[in-house]
N, C-alpha and C positions, 0 to 999 in steps of 0.2 A: 697016623695022621693029623694034616696041617692045622693049626687054629681058625677059632672062625673072626674076622674085625669089627669093632663096633661101626655103626652109621654113622658117618658127622653130622653135625649139626644142619639144621635144615632139611635132614632126612629123618627115613623111616626104613622098618621092614616090620611087617605087620605077618608076613609066613616064613616057614622055617626051610633049612637046606637053599638060600638064594645064593647068587651071584652075586648081586648089588641092590641096593637100597635105591629108594624112591625118594623122587624131592618130594616135600611139603606142595600142598594145592595152594593155588593162588588163596588168599584171606587166613590161611594158614600160617602156623611158623613150630620150632624146634629147637630152642638155646640148647639143648644136652644133645650129645651123644649117645649111642647103644639104644636109639627108643623105638616101640613098634607103635605110634601113636605122632599124630601133630596138632598140637594146642588150634584153635580158633582165636582170629583175631575179635576182638572188638567191635560195634556197631560204630565205625566212627574212624576207624584204625583200616590199615591196609599191611600185610607183610612186606617183608622185605626182597628186594631184589636174589640175595642171599635162602630166603625166609627162615632166616635165624633168628626175627625179631619180627615186630608190625609198627608201626611208622601211623601219626596223624595224619587225617585226609586232610591235603591242605584248602585254603579258604576257597569255594566256587567250588568245591567237590564236597561229597559225602559217600557213606557206606549203611546202609543203612539198618544190615543184620552181620550179627558172626557169618562168618563164612564165604559172606561177599566178596564175588571177583572184582577184589578191587576199589577204588571208588572210581565213581559218576558223577559226572560235569551237571550243575545242577542245571535244570530245564530252561528256556527262555522266559520269563513272564515271573522265576524265581532266583533268590539271590542265598549266599551264607559267606558274612563276613565273618565268619569264626573259623579255627582248623580242628581235626575231631568229630566232626556233629555226625548226627547218624541221619538230621531232614534240611529242607531247604526253607527258605525264609519265602513269602509270597509278597511280590513289591505290593505297597499298599496302593491305595488309590489316590491317582496327580503322580503320579510313577510308573517307571516299567525297565524290562532287562532286554535288548531286541535279541542277545547272542546268549549260549551255554556256558555255564563255567562262570556266570558274573559274581563279582564280589560285594556289589551294592550297586542300587538302579538309579536310572538316573528320570532326572526330575525331568516332567512337561514343560517345554519351553511356556511363555507367557504368548499368550492368544491359543492355546493348546491348553487339552484337558484331558480326564481318562477319570472316569466314573468308576473302574469296577478295580478290583485286587486282580495280582497275579496276571497282568497281561505285558504284552510283549510288543507292540508300542503305544504311542500318543498322537495319531495321527489325526484325532477329531481336532475341528477346529472351532472356532466360538463362532456363532453365528454372528453375520454381518453387523455393527455398531453395538456386539457386547467384547466384553473382556473377561481376562482376571486379572489380579493381583501383580502377580509374578509366577517365577516358577513356581511348578509343584503342586497346582490346582487341581481339582477333581470337578467344578464346575466351570461357570464363567455366571458373569452378570451384567446386568445392561450397565452402559457408561451412565456416568449423569448427565443430567443438561446445564449446558459449557463444555460437556467435551466428545471424543467425536473416536469413531475404533472403523479403519480403513478395511476394505475384503481385502485391497492387497496387500495390506502389509497388515498378516494379523498379530505377529508377532510386536509389533509398537505397543498395543495394547492400547487405551485408550489416551486420548492427547487434549491436551488443551484448545480449544478455537482458538485460533491466532486474532490477532489485535483487526480492528476493523470487523469483526463477525461475531455471531451467535449463536447457539444453539438452547433454544427452549424448552424440549423434549429429551427425554431419556431415552436409549439406546438407536442411534442416529451414529451412518456412517460417515459424514460431514457435518460443518459447519453451513451457516448460511452471512449474506453479508450483509452487513447494515444496510438501511434504506437511506436513501438520498432526504436530506435532514436531520439525520444521524450522525452520531459517530460512537466508536468506541477505542476506547486507550491500551485498556488491558487484554490479556488473554485471559480463555476459560471462567468467560461469566456470559449469565442467560439471556441477557436483553440488552442493548441497546443504549444509550444516551440522546437524548433529545437536543437538539439547538435549539437556545436557549431564543425570546423574540429580540429584532434587533440584527440575528443573525441568522444564518441559512449555512446549509450544505450542499451541492449538486448534484454531486456524486456517489456512489454507493461504497458500502466497503471503505471506509475512509478512519481515520483515526482521530479528527477534530473538528473542533467546529468553529475557529477562528475569523470567517470572514464574515465582518461587518456589513451591514445592507450599504452601499453608495450613499454618495449625496441626490435627494430626491426619487430615494426608494425606503422602500418601512414593509417589514412584519411582525404583525402585531401577535402571531401567534408560534409556540413552538414546535420545533421537529418538523419542519418547512425547509423544502429545496431549492426555495426562489426568495428575493423582493419584489412588490409588490410599484407600480411607477405612485409616485405620489401626483396625486391630485392639483391642478395648478388651475389657479382661481382665473376667471374668464375677465377683460377690461368692466364689466358690466357689476362685475363682484367683490368680494375682499375678505381676507384673510380674517375669519373669525376664531379660529385657534391652529396657530405651529404645526407643522408636519416635527414626525422626529425618527429616529429610526424603527420606533416600535407604534407610532398611527402613524395614519393618516393627517392630510393637510386639510381642515374644513373649510369652504366657501360659502357664501350667503350674499343674496344680490344686492346691491345699494340702494338706500331706501329713496324714494322720490318725493321732491316735497308736491304740496299742493296747489298748484297753481291758485292764487287769489286768493291763498288762506295763511299759508306759508312762506316762510322766503330761506335761502338756506345760509345756516351760519357757522357752517364749517364744510368745507369741499372735501368728496368722497378721493379716498383714498386708498392704496394696495393690502393698507395693515388697518383699515377704519372705515367705519361706516360716515355715507353725508350725515350732517344734523343738521332737521328742522325746529324753526321756531312760529309761533304761531305770530301772524301782523300787527302788530299796535293798532288800537281801534281811537281816534281821539274822539276827545267826549266836545262836540263843534257848539257846544253853550257857554263853553270859557276858551276852548280851544281852537286851533286849526292847522292843516297840513300844513308843514314846513318843508317839507322833502316828502316826494311820493314813493312809495315801496318797490324796489324792484325785488329781479332774483334772489339777487342774493345780500342783500341789505334791506333793514325795515323801512315803516312810515316813521318820520319823525315829528313829532304834534312841537306844537308852542302854545307859552299865553297869550291869549286874545285879545285886545285890549276893550276897555269900557268905554264906551261917549260919557262926559262930561255932564249929569243931569242939570248940572245949575246953568252949562252955557251952551250945552249941544244938545241934537236930538240925532236919530239915528235916518240919516235920510234915504237911505234902500240899503235891502237885507246884505247881511256880509258874507261873503263868499268862503266855501271851505278850506280853501287854501289862500287864503289871501287874509294878509292883518286888516282892522280897522283902520283908515287914514284921514287924516282929519281933512275937511275941506270933501270929502265924494263922501263916505258913509258914514263920518259924523259930520253935521254941520253948527255954524254958529244962530243959536236965535235969534238973533239981531242984525242979522246982515241979508 
């Protein structure tokens, strides 16, 4: 009778009188010859092609128990970054794996988020006006004042308002242009600056306010889009206060001298008022009117001569406008 051959490595035979040996099943091994059973591979390992030994499951795959039918790929939403493992890890919130057999998870892009673990996608966009700081976010937050998030560009995140613009509210999708009379030279601010008195800005969305009011125009308030026309004094008026870039010219009517009571000592001019003085009164007991007053000159009084009481007498009353004369108002006592 012929002798029996021992089963080779990777094979076994558990019954007598057989003509051939069996190959060890997937998930088992047999490194020795002449064996009646195969040994199961440990969790995280699978049998090699010849079933003579076990090898570690590669990263992205696992075997969960002994006798497993080889290594299986991690499902979408999970990953395994090490070899020889029996279980997969769930992607953290803010990350995902879209395909089976992942060795790592992808971070959600800026402007997108994933609040749950073990997910296969990150398709949730931040609400318009909201965003997140960068990749791998599990939630979104309102863009702060001075910034905005465009719904058409969620991946851009929160962006600073451009120069000439502002945003005073959080969570907005766009910025506002500075109004007329305002400007903003910097990015990402919550309000615009007002033009100073004496300056103006006629356009919206500007970065400076360098235009001063031109000649004969003024602006006394801050934050204005135009200048006022300076008041022009009329012919019967004079300039009491000169105008400037921040204040209007002030005019007043020229004073009028009272006829018969006053005379004009200084004529009216564009920059000064007419000056009037009271007409002088002569003391006719001792004076006479040497020069009558006019609208532009005062009355002039001169001392009145007296008749010599020893040799003269007053023959007729004196005239207010004439001096006493010898031979007329004053006559000789012996003539």
